[in-house]
C-alpha positions as CSV (number, residue, x, y, z in Angstrom):
1,M,-0.2,-0.2,0.0
2,E,1.4,3.2,-0.8
3,V,1.2,6.7,1.2
4,P,-0.4,9.2,-0.9
5,A,2.1,12.1,-2.0
6,G,0.4,14.7,0.7
7,Q,0.2,12.2,3.6
8,D,4.2,11.7,2.9
9,G,4.7,15.7,3.4
10,I,2.5,15.7,6.4
11,Q,5.0,12.7,7.9
12,R,7.8,14.6,7.3
13,L,6.5,18.0,8.8
14,L,5.4,16.0,11.9
15,A,8.7,14.1,12.5
16,A,10.6,17.5,11.9
17,E,8.4,18.8,14.7
18,Q,9.3,16.3,16.6
19,E,12.6,16.6,16.4
20,A,12.5,20.3,16.8
21,Q,10.5,19.9,20.3
22,A,13.4,17.2,21.4
23,I,16.2,20.1,20.5
24,V,14.2,22.7,22.1
25,Q,13.6,20.3,25.6
26,K,17.2,19.4,25.5
27,A,18.3,23.2,25.4
28,R,15.8,24.1,28.3
29,K,17.3,21.5,30.2
30,A,20.8,22.8,29.2
31,K,20.3,26.1,30.3
32,A,18.7,24.7,33.7
33,D,21.9,22.9,34.3
34,R,24.0,25.8,33.6
35,L,22.2,27.9,36.2
36,K,22.2,25.4,38.9
37,Q,25.6,25.0,37.9
38,A,26.0,29.1,38.3
39,K,24.5,28.9,41.6
40,E,26.2,26.4,43.3
41,E,29.6,27.7,42.0
42,A,28.8,31.1,43.3
43,E,27.5,29.7,47.0
44,R,31.1,27.7,47.0
45,E,32.9,31.5,46.2
46,I,30.8,33.1,49.1
47,A,31.4,30.5,51.6
48,G,35.3,30.3,50.8
49,F,35.3,34.0,50.9
50,K,33.3,34.1,54.1
51,T,35.5,31.7,55.9
52,E,38.8,33.5,54.3
53,R,37.2,36.6,55.9
54,E,36.5,35.3,59.6
55,A,40.5,33.5,59.3
56,D,41.5,37.0,58.7
57,F,39.5,38.7,61.4
58,K,40.4,36.1,64.0
59,R,44.2,36.4,62.9
60,K,44.2,39.9,63.3
61,V,42.6,39.8,66.6
62,S,44.6,37.0,68.2
63,D,48.0,39.1,66.7
64,H,46.8,42.3,68.4
65,G,45.5,41.2,71.5
66,S,41.7,41.1,72.1
67,S,41.4,42.9,75.3
68,S,42.3,46.2,74.3
69,Q,39.3,48.6,73.0
70,D,41.5,50.6,70.6
71,T,42.4,47.1,68.8
72,S,38.4,46.4,68.7
73,A,37.5,49.9,67.6
74,R,40.6,49.6,65.0
75,L,39.1,46.1,63.9
76,A,35.6,47.1,63.6
77,E,36.5,50.0,61.4
78,E,38.6,47.6,59.2
79,S,35.7,45.5,59.0
80,A,33.5,48.3,58.2
81,R,35.6,49.5,55.2
82,A,36.1,46.2,54.1
83,V,32.3,45.6,54.1
84,A,32.0,49.1,52.2
85,H,34.3,48.2,49.8
86,I,32.7,44.9,49.1
87,Q,29.4,46.2,48.6
88,E,30.7,49.2,46.5
89,A,32.3,46.1,44.2
90,V,29.4,44.3,44.4
91,Q,27.1,47.6,43.1
92,H,30.1,47.9,40.6
93,K,29.7,44.5,38.6
94,K,26.1,43.7,39.6
95,K,25.0,45.0,35.9
96,E,27.9,43.3,34.2
97,V,26.9,39.9,36.1
98,L,23.5,40.2,35.6
99,D,23.8,40.8,32.0
100,L,26.3,38.2,31.2
101,L,23.5,36.0,33.4
102,M,20.8,37.0,31.3
103,H,22.9,36.5,28.4
104,H,23.3,32.7,29.3
105,V,19.8,32.2,30.3
106,T,18.5,33.7,27.5
107,T,20.8,32.1,24.5
108,V,19.6,28.9,23.2
109,E,22.9,26.7,21.5
110,L,21.9,24.1,19.2
111,V,23.9,20.9,20.5
112,K,24.3,18.3,17.5
113,E,25.0,14.9,18.5
């Protein structure tokens, strides 16, 4: 039994549609995986930075003796400056990072197998 000429075209269109859906689904999964990976990397960097800063603070406190009010005031001032510097850096880089993330989130690359 032969397939009428019009049916063959419809079958090919349906197959092409299924293939396109598979490609889109694969791209969505890849995007979700990239976002998850970026979030995990950011969390690791934040945890590492926090640990580093806490260790630095504890070292400074132990080096200069924690009983002195002058030392406590100086360390509090240094900490406040460090926090202000970090917040300034975050504000400075915020748009760039968001633009980069948005680019990666909204860009769909076809993956050929």
